[in-house]
C-alpha positions as CSV (number, residue, x, y, z in Angstrom):
1,X,-81.3,-50.0,-156.3
2,X,-84.1,-51.6,-154.5
3,X,-87.7,-52.5,-155.4
4,X,-90.6,-52.5,-153.0
5,X,-94.1,-53.6,-154.0
6,X,-97.2,-52.7,-152.0
7,X,-100.1,-55.1,-152.5
8,X,-103.4,-55.5,-150.8
9,X,-107.1,-55.2,-151.1
10,X,-108.4,-51.9,-152.5
11,X,-109.2,-49.5,-149.8
12,X,-106.5,-50.8,-147.4
13,X,-104.5,-47.6,-147.8
14,X,-101.7,-48.7,-150.1
15,X,-101.5,-45.4,-151.9
16,X,-101.1,-43.2,-148.8
17,X,-98.5,-45.6,-147.5
18,X,-96.7,-45.6,-150.9
19,X,-96.6,-41.8,-150.9
20,X,-95.2,-41.7,-147.4
21,X,-92.5,-44.3,-148.2
22,X,-91.5,-42.5,-151.4
23,X,-91.1,-39.2,-149.7
24,X,-89.2,-40.7,-146.8
25,X,-86.9,-42.6,-149.2
26,X,-85.7,-39.3,-150.7
27,X,-83.4,-38.9,-147.8
28,X,-81.1,-41.6,-149.2
29,X,-81.2,-40.9,-152.9
30,X,-83.4,-41.0,-156.1
31,X,-86.9,-42.5,-155.8
32,X,-89.3,-43.8,-158.5
33,X,-92.9,-44.4,-157.7
34,X,-94.9,-46.7,-160.0
35,X,-98.7,-46.5,-160.0
36,X,-100.0,-49.9,-161.2
37,X,-103.4,-49.6,-159.5
38,X,-105.7,-50.2,-162.4
39,X,-108.6,-51.4,-160.3
40,X,-109.5,-48.3,-158.3
41,X,-110.1,-45.1,-160.4
42,X,-109.8,-43.0,-157.3
43,X,-107.0,-42.5,-154.7
44,X,-104.2,-43.5,-157.0
45,X,-100.6,-42.4,-156.7
46,X,-100.7,-40.8,-160.1
47,X,-103.3,-38.3,-158.7
48,X,-100.5,-36.8,-156.7
49,X,-98.1,-36.1,-159.5
50,X,-97.6,-32.4,-158.6
51,X,-96.7,-33.3,-155.0
52,X,-94.3,-36.1,-156.0
53,X,-92.6,-34.1,-158.8
54,X,-92.2,-31.0,-156.6
55,X,-90.4,-33.1,-154.0
56,X,-88.2,-34.9,-156.7
57,X,-90.0,-38.3,-156.9
58,X,-90.2,-39.7,-160.4
59,X,-93.6,-41.0,-161.2
60,X,-94.4,-43.8,-163.7
61,X,-98.1,-44.2,-164.4
62,X,-98.6,-46.8,-167.2
63,X,-101.9,-46.9,-169.0
64,X,-103.1,-50.4,-169.8
65,X,-105.3,-50.8,-172.9
66,X,-108.7,-52.4,-172.3
67,X,-110.0,-53.7,-168.9
68,X,-108.9,-57.3,-168.8
69,X,-105.3,-56.5,-167.7
70,X,-104.2,-59.7,-169.5
71,X,-101.8,-57.7,-171.7
72,X,-99.1,-59.6,-173.6
73,X,-96.7,-56.7,-173.4
74,X,-96.0,-53.9,-170.9
75,X,-95.1,-50.3,-171.5
76,X,-91.3,-49.9,-172.1
77,X,-91.3,-47.2,-169.5
78,X,-92.0,-49.8,-166.8
79,X,-88.7,-51.5,-167.5
80,X,-86.8,-48.4,-166.5
81,X,-87.3,-49.4,-162.9
82,X,-84.5,-51.9,-163.4
83,X,-82.0,-49.2,-164.2
84,X,-79.6,-47.8,-161.5
85,X,-81.0,-44.3,-162.2
86,X,-84.4,-45.4,-160.9
87,X,-82.9,-45.5,-157.4
88,X,-85.3,-46.8,-154.8
89,X,-88.5,-48.1,-156.6
90,X,-91.9,-48.3,-154.9
91,X,-94.7,-50.0,-156.8
92,X,-98.3,-49.2,-155.8
93,X,-100.0,-52.3,-157.1
94,X,-103.7,-52.7,-157.8
95,X,-106.2,-54.0,-155.3
96,X,-106.9,-57.7,-154.9
97,X,-105.9,-60.5,-157.3
98,X,-107.3,-58.7,-160.4
99,X,-105.4,-55.6,-159.7
100,X,-102.0,-57.3,-159.5
101,X,-102.3,-59.4,-162.7
102,X,-100.3,-56.8,-164.6
103,X,-97.4,-57.4,-162.3
104,X,-97.2,-60.9,-163.7
105,X,-95.6,-59.5,-166.8
106,X,-92.7,-58.2,-164.7
107,X,-92.5,-61.2,-162.4
108,X,-89.5,-62.9,-164.1
109,X,-87.5,-59.7,-164.2
110,X,-88.4,-58.8,-160.6
111,X,-87.4,-62.3,-159.4
112,X,-84.1,-61.9,-161.2
113,X,-83.4,-58.4,-159.8
114,X,-84.8,-59.0,-156.4
115,X,-87.8,-57.3,-154.7
116,X,-89.7,-57.0,-151.4
117,X,-93.5,-57.4,-151.6
118,X,-95.3,-56.0,-148.6
119,X,-98.8,-57.2,-148.0
120,X,-100.8,-54.2,-146.7
121,X,-103.8,-55.2,-144.5
122,X,-106.7,-53.3,-142.9
123,X,-109.1,-55.0,-140.6
124,X,-111.6,-52.2,-141.1
125,X,-112.1,-52.9,-144.8
126,X,-114.6,-55.4,-146.2
127,X,-113.4,-58.8,-147.4
128,X,-110.3,-58.6,-145.2
129,X,-111.8,-58.1,-141.7
130,X,-110.5,-61.4,-140.3
131,X,-107.0,-62.9,-140.4
132,X,-108.3,-65.9,-142.3
133,X,-109.9,-63.6,-145.0
134,X,-106.7,-61.6,-145.3
135,X,-104.6,-64.8,-145.6
136,X,-106.9,-66.1,-148.4
137,X,-106.6,-62.8,-150.3
138,X,-102.8,-62.9,-150.1
139,X,-102.8,-66.4,-151.7
140,X,-104.9,-65.0,-154.6
141,X,-102.7,-62.0,-155.0
142,X,-99.5,-64.2,-155.1
143,X,-101.0,-66.5,-157.6
144,X,-102.1,-63.7,-159.9
145,X,-98.8,-61.7,-159.7
146,X,-96.6,-64.8,-159.7
147,X,-94.7,-63.1,-156.9
148,X,-94.3,-63.9,-153.2
149,X,-94.9,-61.5,-150.3
150,X,-92.1,-61.0,-147.8
151,X,-93.8,-59.1,-145.0
152,X,-97.0,-57.8,-143.5
153,X,-97.8,-54.1,-142.9
154,X,-100.8,-53.7,-140.6
155,X,-102.4,-50.5,-142.0
156,X,-105.7,-50.8,-140.2
157,X,-107.5,-47.4,-140.0
158,X,-110.9,-45.7,-140.3
159,X,-109.8,-42.8,-142.4
160,X,-110.2,-39.4,-140.7
161,X,-112.2,-41.0,-137.9
162,X,-109.2,-43.1,-136.8
163,X,-108.4,-43.0,-133.1
164,X,-105.5,-44.4,-131.1
165,X,-107.9,-46.9,-129.6
166,X,-108.8,-48.1,-133.1
167,X,-105.1,-48.6,-133.9
168,X,-104.4,-50.6,-130.7
169,X,-107.5,-52.7,-131.2
170,X,-106.3,-53.8,-134.6
171,X,-102.8,-54.8,-133.5
172,X,-103.9,-58.4,-132.7
173,X,-105.4,-58.7,-136.2
174,X,-102.0,-57.8,-137.7
175,X,-100.2,-60.3,-135.5
176,X,-102.6,-63.2,-136.2
177,X,-102.5,-62.4,-140.0
178,X,-98.7,-62.6,-139.8
179,X,-98.9,-65.9,-138.0
180,X,-101.3,-67.5,-140.5
181,X,-99.3,-66.4,-143.5
182,X,-95.9,-67.3,-142.0
183,X,-94.6,-63.8,-142.7
184,X,-93.1,-61.2,-140.4
185,X,-95.3,-58.3,-139.2
186,X,-93.0,-55.5,-140.2
187,X,-94.9,-52.7,-138.4
188,X,-98.4,-51.3,-137.9
189,X,-99.1,-47.8,-139.2
190,X,-100.4,-44.8,-137.1
191,X,-101.8,-41.7,-138.9
192,X,-100.1,-38.8,-137.2
193,X,-103.4,-37.1,-136.5
194,X,-104.7,-40.1,-134.6
195,X,-101.8,-40.0,-132.1
196,X,-102.9,-36.5,-131.0
197,X,-99.6,-35.9,-129.2
198,X,-99.4,-39.4,-127.7
199,X,-96.0,-41.2,-128.0
200,X,-95.8,-43.7,-130.8
201,X,-96.6,-47.2,-129.5
202,X,-94.0,-49.9,-129.9
203,X,-94.3,-51.6,-133.2
204,X,-96.0,-48.7,-134.9
205,X,-94.8,-46.4,-137.7
206,X,-96.2,-42.9,-138.0
207,X,-97.6,-41.9,-141.4
208,X,-98.9,-38.6,-142.7
209,X,-102.3,-38.3,-144.3
210,X,-101.4,-37.3,-147.9
211,X,-104.4,-38.9,-149.7
212,X,-107.5,-36.7,-149.4
213,X,-111.0,-36.9,-150.6
214,X,-112.0,-35.0,-153.8
215,X,-114.3,-32.6,-152.0
216,X,-111.4,-31.5,-149.8
217,X,-109.6,-29.9,-152.7
218,X,-111.7,-26.7,-152.6
């Protein structure tokens, strides 16, 4: 069993990355994806339940009463992630410090069991366009969740307009953010359509575009 948490500012692309990681992880056994994004009502992992369940990924999408997130108890279903049957667990946490507050209720158990928290950054999103801003946001996230990040994922992109040049231009941003936070830069992501047949650059990991806009459903 392993637990991976994806945190970062809303709009950084955590959900698309979470879906990719969950589907890739199926190659080595059972996978559970937890949608804890209670900040953004759109582009949440739980919106892709049919896709996940069709491929065999178990989805846990807890509903938190109210809007403060300062709940004294968590849904019992969340604690199933600590069972061996859960397999590899991926948690799609909420955006910014407010969104990860709910994780604080699991922090003691997570620390006891062991986890990896990946900080997902995107230089093309507001409030995290500089390494200094991204570093400050991480400190707020860690304080709110009572957890510590273990690595950086540079997920800088411009949605469907992303080009290979955009990806390469954002590489120094990821490297400097890693330096300021003292965390390793695990990889930068590259949407498969942006590569356009070009070989994957060193340090990049290809991801599929699974999250779509509502108007694309028709």
